[in-house]
PyMOL Python script that loads the backbone (N, CA, C, O; Angstrom):
from pymol import cmd

cmd.read_pdbstr("""\
ATOM      1  N   MET A   1     -61.976  43.423 -34.957  1.00  0.00           N
ATOM      2  CA  MET A   1     -61.540  44.673 -34.384  1.00  0.00           C
ATOM      3  C   MET A   1     -60.759  44.375 -33.109  1.00  0.00           C
ATOM      4  O   MET A   1     -61.139  43.515 -32.314  1.00  0.00           O
ATOM      5  N   ILE A   2     -59.643  45.115 -32.929  1.00  0.00           N
ATOM      6  CA  ILE A   2     -58.827  44.896 -31.739  1.00  0.00           C
ATOM      7  C   ILE A   2     -59.147  45.945 -30.678  1.00  0.00           C
ATOM      8  O   ILE A   2     -59.662  47.021 -30.981  1.00  0.00           O
ATOM      9  N   SER A   3     -58.835  45.612 -29.450  1.00  0.00           N
ATOM     10  CA  SER A   3     -59.176  46.498 -28.330  1.00  0.00           C
ATOM     11  C   SER A   3     -58.272  47.727 -28.288  1.00  0.00           C
ATOM     12  O   SER A   3     -57.195  47.741 -28.885  1.00  0.00           O
ATOM     13  N   ASP A   4     -58.722  48.749 -27.580  1.00  0.00           N
ATOM     14  CA  ASP A   4     -57.928  49.964 -27.408  1.00  0.00           C
ATOM     15  C   ASP A   4     -56.606  49.659 -26.703  1.00  0.00           C
ATOM     16  O   ASP A   4     -55.579  50.257 -27.022  1.00  0.00           O
ATOM     17  N   ALA A   5     -56.633  48.737 -25.752  1.00  0.00           N
ATOM     18  CA  ALA A   5     -55.413  48.384 -25.021  1.00  0.00           C
ATOM     19  C   ALA A   5     -54.367  47.793 -25.962  1.00  0.00           C
ATOM     20  O   ALA A   5     -53.181  48.098 -25.843  1.00  0.00           O
ATOM     21  N   ILE A   6     -54.797  46.961 -26.883  1.00  0.00           N
ATOM     22  CA  ILE A   6     -53.863  46.360 -27.842  1.00  0.00           C
ATOM     23  C   ILE A   6     -53.337  47.412 -28.804  1.00  0.00           C
ATOM     24  O   ILE A   6     -52.156  47.400 -29.152  1.00  0.00           O
ATOM     25  N   ILE A   7     -54.205  48.326 -29.238  1.00  0.00           N
ATOM     26  CA  ILE A   7     -53.761  49.421 -30.105  1.00  0.00           C
ATOM     27  C   ILE A   7     -52.692  50.254 -29.398  1.00  0.00           C
ATOM     28  O   ILE A   7     -51.671  50.595 -29.995  1.00  0.00           O
ATOM     29  N   MET A   8     -52.928  50.579 -28.133  1.00  0.00           N
ATOM     30  CA  MET A   8     -51.958  51.363 -27.367  1.00  0.00           C
ATOM     31  C   MET A   8     -50.628  50.614 -27.233  1.00  0.00           C
ATOM     32  O   MET A   8     -49.557  51.196 -27.403  1.00  0.00           O
ATOM     33  N   GLU A   9     -50.711  49.332 -26.930  1.00  0.00           N
ATOM     34  CA  GLU A   9     -49.504  48.525 -26.777  1.00  0.00           C
ATOM     35  C   GLU A   9     -48.704  48.472 -28.077  1.00  0.00           C
ATOM     36  O   GLU A   9     -47.493  48.690 -28.076  1.00  0.00           O
ATOM     37  N   LYS A  10     -49.386  48.183 -29.184  1.00  0.00           N
ATOM     38  CA  LYS A  10     -48.705  48.089 -30.477  1.00  0.00           C
ATOM     39  C   LYS A  10     -48.157  49.445 -30.905  1.00  0.00           C
ATOM     40  O   LYS A  10     -47.061  49.529 -31.459  1.00  0.00           O
ATOM     41  N   GLY A  11     -48.918  50.505 -30.648  1.00  0.00           N
ATOM     42  CA  GLY A  11     -48.459  51.844 -30.990  1.00  0.00           C
ATOM     43  C   GLY A  11     -47.209  52.226 -30.231  1.00  0.00           C
ATOM     44  O   GLY A  11     -46.258  52.748 -30.813  1.00  0.00           O
ATOM     45  N   MET A  12     -47.205  51.969 -28.933  1.00  0.00           N
ATOM     46  CA  MET A  12     -46.027  52.288 -28.120  1.00  0.00           C
ATOM     47  C   MET A  12     -44.828  51.457 -28.562  1.00  0.00           C
ATOM     48  O   MET A  12     -43.711  51.963 -28.661  1.00  0.00           O
ATOM     49  N   ARG A  13     -45.069  50.192 -28.824  1.00  0.00           N
ATOM     50  CA  ARG A  13     -43.968  49.332 -29.276  1.00  0.00           C
ATOM     51  C   ARG A  13     -43.388  49.858 -30.586  1.00  0.00           C
ATOM     52  O   ARG A  13     -42.169  49.899 -30.755  1.00  0.00           O
ATOM     53  N   SER A  14     -44.261  50.263 -31.518  1.00  0.00           N
ATOM     54  CA  SER A  14     -43.802  50.800 -32.794  1.00  0.00           C
ATOM     55  C   SER A  14     -43.013  52.086 -32.611  1.00  0.00           C
ATOM     56  O   SER A  14     -41.966  52.273 -33.230  1.00  0.00           O
ATOM     57  N   LEU A  15     -43.517  52.973 -31.758  1.00  0.00           N
ATOM     58  CA  LEU A  15     -42.808  54.224 -31.509  1.00  0.00           C
ATOM     59  C   LEU A  15     -41.426  53.974 -30.912  1.00  0.00           C
ATOM     60  O   LEU A  15     -40.437  54.563 -31.349  1.00  0.00           O
ATOM     61  N   VAL A  16     -41.365  53.103 -29.918  1.00  0.00           N
ATOM     62  CA  VAL A  16     -40.083  52.826 -29.258  1.00  0.00           C
ATOM     63  C   VAL A  16     -39.115  52.157 -30.230  1.00  0.00           C
ATOM     64  O   VAL A  16     -37.933  52.498 -30.251  1.00  0.00           O
ATOM     65  N   GLU A  17     -39.598  51.215 -31.030  1.00  0.00           N
ATOM     66  CA  GLU A  17     -38.723  50.552 -32.006  1.00  0.00           C
ATOM     67  C   GLU A  17     -38.215  51.534 -33.052  1.00  0.00           C
ATOM     68  O   GLU A  17     -37.067  51.443 -33.485  1.00  0.00           O
ATOM     69  N   SER A  18     -39.060  52.467 -33.458  1.00  0.00           N
ATOM     70  CA  SER A  18     -38.705  53.416 -34.500  1.00  0.00           C
ATOM     71  C   SER A  18     -37.852  54.573 -33.990  1.00  0.00           C
ATOM     72  O   SER A  18     -36.883  54.976 -34.634  1.00  0.00           O
ATOM     73  N   LEU A  19     -38.225  55.100 -32.831  1.00  0.00           N
ATOM     74  CA  LEU A  19     -37.598  56.328 -32.333  1.00  0.00           C
ATOM     75  C   LEU A  19     -36.673  56.129 -31.143  1.00  0.00           C
ATOM     76  O   LEU A  19     -35.844  56.992 -30.853  1.00  0.00           O
ATOM     77  N   GLY A  20     -36.805  55.013 -30.457  1.00  0.00           N
ATOM     78  CA  GLY A  20     -36.103  54.832 -29.187  1.00  0.00           C
ATOM     79  C   GLY A  20     -36.984  55.358 -28.060  1.00  0.00           C
ATOM     80  O   GLY A  20     -37.924  56.115 -28.304  1.00  0.00           O
ATOM     81  N   GLU A  21     -36.684  54.961 -26.839  1.00  0.00           N
ATOM     82  CA  GLU A  21     -37.541  55.310 -25.704  1.00  0.00           C
ATOM     83  C   GLU A  21     -37.642  56.814 -25.470  1.00  0.00           C
ATOM     84  O   GLU A  21     -38.737  57.343 -25.280  1.00  0.00           O
ATOM     85  N   VAL A  22     -36.509  57.499 -25.484  1.00  0.00           N
ATOM     86  CA  VAL A  22     -36.510  58.932 -25.177  1.00  0.00           C
ATOM     87  C   VAL A  22     -37.276  59.717 -26.243  1.00  0.00           C
ATOM     88  O   VAL A  22     -38.111  60.554 -25.903  1.00  0.00           O
ATOM     89  N   ASN A  23     -37.008  59.463 -27.510  1.00  0.00           N
ATOM     90  CA  ASN A  23     -37.690  60.203 -28.566  1.00  0.00           C
ATOM     91  C   ASN A  23     -39.167  59.819 -28.686  1.00  0.00           C
ATOM     92  O   ASN A  23     -39.986  60.643 -29.095  1.00  0.00           O
ATOM     93  N   ALA A  24     -39.512  58.594 -28.340  1.00  0.00           N
ATOM     94  CA  ALA A  24     -40.927  58.216 -28.316  1.00  0.00           C
ATOM     95  C   ALA A  24     -41.655  59.044 -27.259  1.00  0.00           C
ATOM     96  O   ALA A  24     -42.763  59.524 -27.499  1.00  0.00           O
ATOM     97  N   GLU A  25     -41.045  59.211 -26.110  1.00  0.00           N
ATOM     98  CA  GLU A  25     -41.627  60.047 -25.052  1.00  0.00           C
ATOM     99  C   GLU A  25     -41.739  61.503 -25.505  1.00  0.00           C
ATOM    100  O   GLU A  25     -42.745  62.163 -25.244  1.00  0.00           O
ATOM    101  N   ARG A  26     -40.707  61.997 -26.181  1.00  0.00           N
ATOM    102  CA  ARG A  26     -40.746  63.374 -26.690  1.00  0.00           C
ATOM    103  C   ARG A  26     -41.900  63.544 -27.673  1.00  0.00           C
ATOM    104  O   ARG A  26     -42.603  64.554 -27.636  1.00  0.00           O
ATOM    105  N   PHE A  27     -42.097  62.561 -28.552  1.00  0.00           N
ATOM    106  CA  PHE A  27     -43.182  62.602 -29.526  1.00  0.00           C
ATOM    107  C   PHE A  27     -44.533  62.666 -28.820  1.00  0.00           C
ATOM    108  O   PHE A  27     -45.371  63.501 -29.158  1.00  0.00           O
ATOM    109  N   ILE A  28     -44.742  61.802 -27.859  1.00  0.00           N
ATOM    110  CA  ILE A  28     -46.012  61.777 -27.126  1.00  0.00           C
ATOM    111  C   ILE A  28     -46.237  63.090 -26.392  1.00  0.00           C
ATOM    112  O   ILE A  28     -47.349  63.616 -26.377  1.00  0.00           O
ATOM    113  N   THR A  29     -45.184  63.615 -25.787  1.00  0.00           N
ATOM    114  CA  THR A  29     -45.298  64.895 -25.070  1.00  0.00           C
ATOM    115  C   THR A  29     -45.727  66.015 -26.013  1.00  0.00           C
ATOM    116  O   THR A  29     -46.572  66.835 -25.655  1.00  0.00           O
ATOM    117  N   ARG A  30     -45.161  66.056 -27.199  1.00  0.00           N
ATOM    118  CA  ARG A  30     -45.550  67.092 -28.173  1.00  0.00           C
ATOM    119  C   ARG A  30     -47.000  66.939 -28.584  1.00  0.00           C
ATOM    120  O   ARG A  30     -47.706  67.937 -28.730  1.00  0.00           O
ATOM    121  N   LEU A  31     -47.457  65.720 -28.772  1.00  0.00           N
ATOM    122  CA  LEU A  31     -48.859  65.505 -29.138  1.00  0.00           C
ATOM    123  C   LEU A  31     -49.802  65.998 -28.052  1.00  0.00           C
ATOM    124  O   LEU A  31     -50.858  66.563 -28.340  1.00  0.00           O
ATOM    125  N   ILE A  32     -49.414  65.782 -26.816  1.00  0.00           N
ATOM    126  CA  ILE A  32     -50.257  66.187 -25.690  1.00  0.00           C
ATOM    127  C   ILE A  32     -50.267  67.704 -25.531  1.00  0.00           C
ATOM    128  O   ILE A  32     -51.317  68.292 -25.269  1.00  0.00           O
ATOM    129  N   ARG A  33     -49.119  68.335 -25.685  1.00  0.00           N
ATOM    130  CA  ARG A  33     -48.981  69.779 -25.445  1.00  0.00           C
ATOM    131  C   ARG A  33     -49.615  70.640 -26.532  1.00  0.00           C
ATOM    132  O   ARG A  33     -50.208  71.677 -26.233  1.00  0.00           O
ATOM    133  N   GLU A  34     -49.495  70.222 -27.780  1.00  0.00           N
ATOM    134  CA  GLU A  34     -49.922  71.063 -28.885  1.00  0.00           C
ATOM    135  C   GLU A  34     -51.201  70.517 -29.509  1.00  0.00           C
ATOM    136  O   GLU A  34     -51.345  69.305 -29.675  1.00  0.00           O
ATOM    137  N   PRO A  35     -52.127  71.406 -29.854  1.00  0.00           N
ATOM    138  CA  PRO A  35     -53.311  70.932 -30.570  1.00  0.00           C
ATOM    139  C   PRO A  35     -52.868  70.352 -31.919  1.00  0.00           C
ATOM    140  O   PRO A  35     -52.074  70.965 -32.632  1.00  0.00           O
ATOM    141  N   PHE A  36     -53.374  69.197 -32.253  1.00  0.00           N
ATOM    142  CA  PHE A  36     -52.904  68.497 -33.443  1.00  0.00           C
ATOM    143  C   PHE A  36     -54.085  67.845 -34.143  1.00  0.00           C
ATOM    144  O   PHE A  36     -54.788  67.025 -33.552  1.00  0.00           O
ATOM    145  N   ASP A  37     -54.302  68.204 -35.387  1.00  0.00           N
ATOM    146  CA  ASP A  37     -55.361  67.607 -36.191  1.00  0.00           C
ATOM    147  C   ASP A  37     -54.710  66.675 -37.210  1.00  0.00           C
ATOM    148  O   ASP A  37     -54.232  67.119 -38.253  1.00  0.00           O
ATOM    149  N   TYR A  38     -54.697  65.391 -36.899  1.00  0.00           N
ATOM    150  CA  TYR A  38     -54.026  64.407 -37.751  1.00  0.00           C
ATOM    151  C   TYR A  38     -54.575  64.422 -39.163  1.00  0.00           C
ATOM    152  O   TYR A  38     -53.810  64.346 -40.124  1.00  0.00           O
ATOM    153  N   THR A  39     -55.895  64.519 -39.306  1.00  0.00           N
ATOM    154  CA  THR A  39     -56.510  64.481 -40.630  1.00  0.00           C
ATOM    155  C   THR A  39     -56.036  65.656 -41.479  1.00  0.00           C
ATOM    156  O   THR A  39     -55.696  65.480 -42.650  1.00  0.00           O
ATOM    157  N   LYS A  40     -56.012  66.850 -40.896  1.00  0.00           N
ATOM    158  CA  LYS A  40     -55.546  68.031 -41.616  1.00  0.00           C
ATOM    159  C   LYS A  40     -54.066  67.893 -41.969  1.00  0.00           C
ATOM    160  O   LYS A  40     -53.661  68.211 -43.087  1.00  0.00           O
ATOM    161  N   TRP A  41     -53.267  67.424 -41.028  1.00  0.00           N
ATOM    162  CA  TRP A  41     -51.839  67.229 -41.264  1.00  0.00           C
ATOM    163  C   TRP A  41     -51.610  66.249 -42.409  1.00  0.00           C
ATOM    164  O   TRP A  41     -50.772  66.490 -43.277  1.00  0.00           O
ATOM    165  N   GLN A  42     -52.351  65.149 -42.412  1.00  0.00           N
ATOM    166  CA  GLN A  42     -52.183  64.126 -43.433  1.00  0.00           C
ATOM    167  C   GLN A  42     -52.561  64.665 -44.809  1.00  0.00           C
ATOM    168  O   GLN A  42     -51.878  64.379 -45.792  1.00  0.00           O
ATOM    169  N   ARG A  43     -53.638  65.440 -44.889  1.00  0.00           N
ATOM    170  CA  ARG A  43     -54.028  66.037 -46.175  1.00  0.00           C
ATOM    171  C   ARG A  43     -52.922  66.925 -46.711  1.00  0.00           C
ATOM    172  O   ARG A  43     -52.599  66.864 -47.897  1.00  0.00           O
ATOM    173  N   ASN A  44     -52.338  67.750 -45.855  1.00  0.00           N
ATOM    174  CA  ASN A  44     -51.254  68.639 -46.278  1.00  0.00           C
ATOM    175  C   ASN A  44     -49.996  67.860 -46.646  1.00  0.00           C
ATOM    176  O   ASN A  44     -49.262  68.260 -47.550  1.00  0.00           O
ATOM    177  N   LEU A  45     -49.745  66.771 -45.964  1.00  0.00           N
ATOM    178  CA  LEU A  45     -48.545  65.982 -46.199  1.00  0.00           C
ATOM    179  C   LEU A  45     -48.518  65.424 -47.621  1.00  0.00           C
ATOM    180  O   LEU A  45     -47.465  65.394 -48.258  1.00  0.00           O
ATOM    181  N   PHE A  46     -49.668  64.986 -48.113  1.00  0.00           N
ATOM    182  CA  PHE A  46     -49.720  64.320 -49.408  1.00  0.00           C
ATOM    183  C   PHE A  46     -50.344  65.163 -50.522  1.00  0.00           C
ATOM    184  O   PHE A  46     -50.543  64.654 -51.625  1.00  0.00           O
ATOM    185  N   GLU A  47     -50.657  66.433 -50.267  1.00  0.00           N
ATOM    186  CA  GLU A  47     -51.387  67.227 -51.245  1.00  0.00           C
ATOM    187  C   GLU A  47     -50.628  67.435 -52.553  1.00  0.00           C
ATOM    188  O   GLU A  47     -51.255  67.600 -53.600  1.00  0.00           O
ATOM    189  N   SER A  48     -49.305  67.432 -52.522  1.00  0.00           N
ATOM    190  CA  SER A  48     -48.545  67.653 -53.748  1.00  0.00           C
ATOM    191  C   SER A  48     -48.211  66.354 -54.476  1.00  0.00           C
ATOM    192  O   SER A  48     -47.544  66.379 -55.510  1.00  0.00           O
ATOM    193  N   MET A  49     -48.668  65.220 -53.946  1.00  0.00           N
ATOM    194  CA  MET A  49     -48.359  63.922 -54.548  1.00  0.00           C
ATOM    195  C   MET A  49     -49.586  63.341 -55.228  1.00  0.00           C
ATOM    196  O   MET A  49     -50.708  63.473 -54.739  1.00  0.00           O
ATOM    197  N   SER A  50     -49.352  62.692 -56.373  1.00  0.00           N
ATOM    198  CA  SER A  50     -50.436  61.980 -57.049  1.00  0.00           C
ATOM    199  C   SER A  50     -50.646  60.639 -56.353  1.00  0.00           C
ATOM    200  O   SER A  50     -49.809  60.205 -55.561  1.00  0.00           O
ATOM    201  N   ILE A  51     -51.749  59.996 -56.649  1.00  0.00           N
ATOM    202  CA  ILE A  51     -52.028  58.686 -56.067  1.00  0.00           C
ATOM    203  C   ILE A  51     -50.966  57.670 -56.510  1.00  0.00           C
ATOM    204  O   ILE A  51     -50.613  56.758 -55.762  1.00  0.00           O
ATOM    205  N   GLU A  52     -50.469  57.843 -57.729  1.00  0.00           N
ATOM    206  CA  GLU A  52     -49.426  56.947 -58.236  1.00  0.00           C
ATOM    207  C   GLU A  52     -48.128  57.123 -57.439  1.00  0.00           C
ATOM    208  O   GLU A  52     -47.441  56.146 -57.138  1.00  0.00           O
ATOM    209  N   GLU A  53     -47.800  58.371 -57.101  1.00  0.00           N
ATOM    210  CA  GLU A  53     -46.596  58.628 -56.307  1.00  0.00           C
ATOM    211  C   GLU A  53     -46.731  58.062 -54.892  1.00  0.00           C
ATOM    212  O   GLU A  53     -45.791  57.469 -54.362  1.00  0.00           O
ATOM    213  N   ILE A  54     -47.883  58.247 -54.299  1.00  0.00           N
ATOM    214  CA  ILE A  54     -48.120  57.716 -52.955  1.00  0.00           C
ATOM    215  C   ILE A  54     -48.016  56.198 -52.977  1.00  0.00           C
ATOM    216  O   ILE A  54     -47.393  55.598 -52.102  1.00  0.00           O
ATOM    217  N   SER A  55     -48.635  55.579 -53.986  1.00  0.00           N
ATOM    218  CA  SER A  55     -48.587  54.128 -54.114  1.00  0.00           C
ATOM    219  C   SER A  55     -47.154  53.646 -54.317  1.00  0.00           C
ATOM    220  O   SER A  55     -46.734  52.655 -53.719  1.00  0.00           O
ATOM    221  N   GLY A  56     -46.411  54.348 -55.161  1.00  0.00           N
ATOM    222  CA  GLY A  56     -45.012  53.981 -55.401  1.00  0.00           C
ATOM    223  C   GLY A  56     -44.184  54.047 -54.135  1.00  0.00           C
ATOM    224  O   GLY A  56     -43.352  53.175 -53.884  1.00  0.00           O
ATOM    225  N   GLU A  57     -44.410  55.086 -53.332  1.00  0.00           N
ATOM    226  CA  GLU A  57     -43.697  55.213 -52.061  1.00  0.00           C
ATOM    227  C   GLU A  57     -44.058  54.064 -51.115  1.00  0.00           C
ATOM    228  O   GLU A  57     -43.195  53.530 -50.418  1.00  0.00           O
ATOM    229  N   ALA A  58     -45.325  53.695 -51.098  1.00  0.00           N
ATOM    230  CA  ALA A  58     -45.758  52.593 -50.235  1.00  0.00           C
ATOM    231  C   ALA A  58     -45.109  51.284 -50.667  1.00  0.00           C
ATOM    232  O   ALA A  58     -44.660  50.508 -49.824  1.00  0.00           O
ATOM    233  N   VAL A  59     -45.056  51.035 -51.963  1.00  0.00           N
ATOM    234  CA  VAL A  59     -44.425  49.816 -52.485  1.00  0.00           C
ATOM    235  C   VAL A  59     -42.936  49.814 -52.137  1.00  0.00           C
ATOM    236  O   VAL A  59     -42.400  48.801 -51.687  1.00  0.00           O
ATOM    237  N   ARG A  60     -42.278  50.947 -52.346  1.00  0.00           N
ATOM    238  CA  ARG A  60     -40.845  51.060 -52.024  1.00  0.00           C
ATOM    239  C   ARG A  60     -40.609  50.782 -50.543  1.00  0.00           C
ATOM    240  O   ARG A  60     -39.691  50.043 -50.188  1.00  0.00           O
ATOM    241  N   TYR A  61     -41.435  51.373 -49.676  1.00  0.00           N
ATOM    242  CA  TYR A  61     -41.295  51.177 -48.238  1.00  0.00           C
ATOM    243  C   TYR A  61     -41.432  49.695 -47.875  1.00  0.00           C
ATOM    244  O   TYR A  61     -40.642  49.159 -47.099  1.00  0.00           O
ATOM    245  N   CYS A  62     -42.441  49.050 -48.448  1.00  0.00           N
ATOM    246  CA  CYS A  62     -42.665  47.620 -48.145  1.00  0.00           C
ATOM    247  C   CYS A  62     -41.489  46.756 -48.583  1.00  0.00           C
ATOM    248  O   CYS A  62     -41.124  45.800 -47.898  1.00  0.00           O
ATOM    249  N   LYS A  63     -40.899  47.095 -49.725  1.00  0.00           N
ATOM    250  CA  LYS A  63     -39.736  46.329 -50.196  1.00  0.00           C
ATOM    251  C   LYS A  63     -38.530  46.531 -49.293  1.00  0.00           C
ATOM    252  O   LYS A  63     -37.765  45.598 -49.049  1.00  0.00           O
ATOM    253  N   GLU A  64     -38.361  47.764 -48.795  1.00  0.00           N
ATOM    254  CA  GLU A  64     -37.222  48.077 -47.944  1.00  0.00           C
ATOM    255  C   GLU A  64     -37.432  47.631 -46.497  1.00  0.00           C
ATOM    256  O   GLU A  64     -36.469  47.520 -45.738  1.00  0.00           O
ATOM    257  N   ASN A  65     -38.672  47.376 -46.113  1.00  0.00           N
ATOM    258  CA  ASN A  65     -38.988  47.008 -44.729  1.00  0.00           C
ATOM    259  C   ASN A  65     -39.859  45.753 -44.691  1.00  0.00           C
ATOM    260  O   ASN A  65     -41.001  45.800 -44.235  1.00  0.00           O
ATOM    261  N   PRO A  66     -39.313  44.623 -45.175  1.00  0.00           N
ATOM    262  CA  PRO A  66     -40.134  43.408 -45.160  1.00  0.00           C
ATOM    263  C   PRO A  66     -40.420  42.948 -43.743  1.00  0.00           C
ATOM    264  O   PRO A  66     -39.635  43.182 -42.825  1.00  0.00           O
ATOM    265  N   ARG A  67     -41.538  42.300 -43.586  1.00  0.00           N
ATOM    266  CA  ARG A  67     -41.909  41.799 -42.257  1.00  0.00           C
ATOM    267  C   ARG A  67     -41.768  40.327 -42.190  1.00  0.00           C
ATOM    268  O   ARG A  67     -42.035  39.727 -41.148  1.00  0.00           O
TER     269      ARG A  67
END
""", "prot")
cmd.dss("prot")
cmd.show_as("cartoon", "prot")
cmd.util.cbc("prot")
cmd.orient("prot")
């Protein structure tokens, strides 16, 4: 298990790499300002997709974004 500090560091790095500094800040500001239930959001995000579709999307993403 990794520490909270490392999670925060990696999360911020990912946000900045993905969104850029300004949009990463905008994202964080929205999370702070608005009540947000990640679990509920995630359920709604994938409710119309089958497990096969979700898996296919994950495989496609990994192929397009190799590490």
